[in-house]
N, C-alpha and C positions, 0 to 999 in steps of 0.2 A: 792315666797309667799308674800314677802314684797310689791312687786308692786301690786299684787292682793289685798292685804289689803288696800293699799293706794287708789287704784281706787274704791274699795268698800266703803271706808270711804267717799270719795268725793261724790259718788252717794247717799250715805245715808244721806248727808246733806239736801236732799229733805225732809227727815223725821224731821229734826230740824225745818224747816220752817212749816211743817205740825203741829207739836206740838205747836210751838209758835203761829201760826195763829189760831189754834183751841181754845186755852185757853186765849189768850190776851183779848178776848171779855168779859170774866168773870169780869175783873177789871173795865170795862166801862159800864157794864150791867145797873145798876141803875142810873148812871150819864146820860146816853142817854135817858132812859125812863122819867126821870124828866125834862131833857132839852127840849125834843120834846113833852112832855105831852101825851104820847101814851097809849092806853089801853093795858091790859095784852095780849089780843089776837093779836093785831097788833105788839106789841113789840116782842112777841114770834115768830110770823110768819115772820116778815121782819128783825128786828134788830138782833135777836139772831140766827135764823135758816136759814137766806138766804144763808149764806156761806155753810151751810150743804146741801141745795138744789143744789148749784153749785157743791158741792162735789159728790152728787149723779150722776149728769149728767156727771161730769168728769170721775167718776169711770165706769159708764156704757159704755161710748164711747171711753175711752182711749185705749182699745184693738186694735182699728183700726189704729190710727196713730203709735202705738207701733209696730205693725206688718208691716204696709205699708211704713212708713218713717224711721222706725228703732228706737231702744231704745234710742240712743244718741240724735237724733234730737228731739224726744219727750221730753226728759229730759231738753233740752235747752228751749223748749216752755214752760215747767212748770215754769222754773226760770223767764221767762218774765212775766207770769201771776202773780206770787207772787210779783214781783217788782211793777208792775202797780197797783195791788190791795192795797199794803201798802201806796203808795203815794196818790192814789185816796181816800182811806178811811180817811186818816189824813186831807185831804183838803175838805171833803164832806160838803155841805151847808145845807142839809136836810136829813131826814131819807131815802128818795128814792135813792138819789145819794150814800149815805153811803151803803145802801143795795146792790146797783149795783156793787160797787167795792168789797164789801165783797163776792159777788157772783163770781166775777172773781177769787179771791183768792181761793174760794171753788173749782173751776174747777181745779186749780193747785194741791190742796190737793188730790182730788179724783184721778186725773191722776197719781200723785206720788205714791199712794198706789198700782197702777197697774204696772207702768213702772220700778220703782226703785227695788222692790223685784224681778221682772222678770229678769232684767239685772244682778243683783248681783248673783242670783241663777245660771245663765247661765255661768258666768265666774269663779265660785267657784269649787274647788275640793270637791268631795263628803264628805271627812272626816272633812272638815271645813265649809261646806255649811251653817250649822245651825247658827253658831256664826257670819259668815260674813253677811248673810241676816238679822240677828238680830241686826246688827249695825244700820239698819234703825230704829228699835224700840228704841235702845239706844238713838239715836239722837232725836227721837220723844219725849222721856221723858225728855231729856236734854233741848229741846226746851220748853217743858211745864214748867220746873223749871225756866228757864231764863225768860219766860213770866210772871210767878208769881213774880219773883224778880223785873223785869222791871216795872210791874204794881205798886208794892209797892214803888219803888224809884221815879216814875214819877207821883204819885197820887196827888201831889200839884204843878206840873210844869205849869206855865203860867195860863192864865185866863180860858183856857179850857184844862185841863190835858188829857182828852181822846184823843185829836188829837195827842199828843206826844206818848201816850201809844200804839195806833194802827199804827202810822206812822213810828215808829222806826224799824219796821220789814223790811223796805226798805234796811237797812244796811246789814243784813245777806243775804237778797235776792240777792243783787248785788254781794256779795262775792261768793255765790253759782253759780250764772250765769257765772261769769268769770272762776271759777274752772272747771265747767262741760265741757267747750270747750276742755279741755286737756285730757279727757278720750278716750279710743279707742272704736270702735264699738264692739258689742257682737260677738265673733267668731261663736257661734252657730247660731245666726241670719244670719250671712254672709253665712253660709253653707246651712241652710235649706230655706232661703228666696232668696238669690242671687247666690247660688251655687259658691261662690267665695272662693274656698278651699285655694288658695295661700295666700290671704290676711288674712284669719282666722289663718293660720299657722304662718304668720309673727307676728300677735298680740300675739299668744300663746308664741312665742319665746321672744317677746319684754317684756312680763310680767314675764319672767322666769318660765313659766309653761311648763310641759311636753307636747309637741305637740300631737294633736290627731293622733292616729295610723290610718292606712287605714281601719282597722276593726271598730274602733270607729266612723270614718266618715260614714262608711256604716250603722252603727246602727242609727246615727243621721238622715241620709237621710231616712232610712227605717222606722224610728219612725213617719215620716210625713204621711205615708200611702197615704193620698189624701187630698189636700187642699180644696176639696169640702165637707169634713166631717163636720158635725154640732156638736157643743158643746152639744146641747140638743137632744141627741139620746140615744137609749137603750145601746149602747156600752159604753157610758161615764156617765151613770146614777149614778154610785157609787161615782166617784170623784166630780160630781156636788152636790150630797147629802152631802158629807163631807164638801165641801166649804160652802154650804148653812147653815148647822147646826153649824159649827164653827163660822161663821159670826153672825148668829142669836143669839147664846148664848153670844157672845162677848158683844152685845149691851143690851141684856136682863139681864145683870149683873147690869145695871144702871151706867156704868162707865162714859159715855159721859154726862149724865144728871148731875152727880155729879161734873165733871170737869168744866162744863159750869157755874154751880150755886154754887160752893163751898163757896164763901164768904156769899151768901144769906143764905145757909143752916147753916153755922156756926153762923150767927147772930140770927137764930131762937132759938138757945140754949143759948142765952145771951151774946155771944161774941161781943164786940164793933167792928166797921168797921176796925180799924187798927189791932186789934187782929185777926179778921177774915182773913185779908190779910196775916198776918204773919203765921197763921195756914195753909193757902193755900201754902205758901212757904215750910212749913214742909211736906205737901203732895208731893210737887215736889221733895224734897230731898229723901223721902222714896221711891218714884217711881223710882228715879235714882239708888239708892243703890240696890234695889231688881231686877231691870232690869239688872244690871251688874252681879248679881248672876245668873239670868236666862241665860244670855249670856254665862257665864262660864260653866253652866251645860247642855245646850241644846244638845251639841254634845257628852256629856259624859253619861248622863242617858237617854237622848232621849226626844222627844216631848210629848209622851203619859204620862210619869211619871210627867213631869212638869204640864201638864193639870190636872192630878189627884190631885197633891198637891194644885194647885191653886183653884180647885173646893171645896176642903175641907175648905180652908181658906175663900173663898167667903161665904159659908154657915154659918160658925161660925160668921164672922165679920158682915155680913148683918143682921143676926138674932139679934146680940147684939146691933147694931145701932137701929134696930126696938124697942127692949126692952128699950133702953135708952130714946127714944122719948115717948113711951107709958107710961113709969113710971116716966117721968119728971126728969131724971137724968141730971142735969145741970153741967156746968163747963167743965172739960176735958174728960168726958166719951165719948161723941160723937166723938170729934177729935181723941181720942186714938183708938176707934174701926174703924173709917174711915181710919186711918193710916194702920191698919191691912188689911182692904179691899183693899187699894191701893197696899200694899205689895203682897197680894194674886193675884191681877190682873197682876202686873208686872212680877212675876215669872211664871205665867201660861199663860193666854190668851195673855198678852202683848208680851211676848217673843216668843210665838208660832205662832200666827195667820198668819203673813205675810210670815213666813218661810214655814209653812205647806201648805198653799194654792199655793205658788209658786213652790212646789215640785210635787204635785199630778196629774198635767195634762201633756200630751205629748207636745213636743216642739211646734208643729204647732197650738196647742190650749192653750198654757200656758198663753199668754197675755189675751185671751178671757176668760179663766177660772179665772184668777186673777181678771179680770174686773167684772165677775159675783159675785165672793165672796165679792169683795170690794163694789159693788153696793148694795148687800143685807145689808152689814154692815152699809153703809151710809144712805140708805133709813130709816132703823130703828133708826139710830142716829138722823136724821132730825125730824122724827115724835116724838120721845121722848123729844127732846129739845124744839120742838114747844109747846107741851102740858104741860111741866114741871111747868112753872109759875102758870098756872091755876090749875094744879093738887095739887101743894103745898098749894094753898088757899082753894081749894074745899075739900081736904081730911081732915076729923076731926082731924087727927094726922099724921104728916109726917112719923111716924113709920110704918104705914100700907104699904106705898110705898116700904120701905126697906124689909118688910116681903114678898111682892110680888116678889121682885128681888131675895130674898133668895130661894124661892120655885123654881124659874126658874133655879137656880144653882144646885138644886137637880137633875133636869132633865139633866143638863149638865154633872154632875157626871156619870149618867147612860149612856149617850152618849160616854163618854171617856172609861168607862169600857167595854161596849158591842159592840161598833161600830168602834171607832177610831183606825186605824192601826199605827204602828210605821214606821217612814220613815228615821231615822237617818242612815247615812253612806251608803245609797244605791244610785248608779248613777242615774241621772235623767231619762235616757232612760229605765232603768230597772224598775224604779218606775212607769213610764207611762204605761208599759205593765202589771205590777203586779196589779195596782189599777184599771185599766180598765178591768181587767179580761182576758187579752190576754197573752198567754204563748209564 
């Protein structure tokens, strides 16, 4: 189990780079708009959301290299994209070159949300699968925290601090890239893709896991049914619906909009720039603490109960943020309720989304199903991030935006109660049959 944990932790470092890359832009948001004197529309479309459009494309198409070249080779490619993006963004000479390199980083982010959870779910025993896949989310929020701290520490470095703030990501990207060469291939991928049972068994023994029995191998092979099967077919409509709704509600909570524009939102309630950045660090700490709690609970109380708790927290916190704005409650009211919002996200959607989507599809469609759920997540994230600067200015009061997100979370609560199944502790092959309706 120690070796499985070590390998899972290594792969989950892709999540650290995801979190760092996603949030580091918040610290250079207004610096870049002032430097290049761009309009809100251009700034939102190119500077702020270009990485997200890369993420969308990366998520949509990552299922193909993940299946064809394998999980390990795709993870190596992801590391290369992160490294090139960090160096290029830090050396960019204009908004177009900056956006191009941010786009490359986005490809890495999108692909990582498909390949890393898929790989970890396939090497994990059913009893610990939740917390091992959730290591990806833990590293994601750890990356967010480090990005907030890095932005604060580098905000006055050199003549153009933004170059250091985005370029420093090259260091963890290089570490990840070197580490990922040391992981084994996914045994399940070797069995169902290359029919290499001997190598799969060797890897199982190497990681001190109980080797697949002959019956288990037959189940894995049988679960493939046919490689000509399509994801979007009547047979798999329920797992597709589950992946869509979970990803849809994840972004309709407003989480990415807030993470990208946290300093700007804090400044609207009277916090100075330095205080806003410090409050952003507090967001990162809260996110990390409650992600750890979610990681501890996910295999104990299950995915569904965590989503239920998170939904209640969303509704309360978002509603109170809305009231804070509409009633002009200045000072610490908005940061306090936003901390509650982040805690609710971390213990619910944050802990569950990548675990749940990686579990609900059969082996031969897992990467494609993960790609579908991730692409829905990132299309919405890109759209919301694009329109957020204009929405903040156009809305009479920012509180109305938070009321909208709160209403969306009421619908998420209904989804959790009425539709979402529990998946904890069930072997992947059994889940594939159960959720697709095959007995």
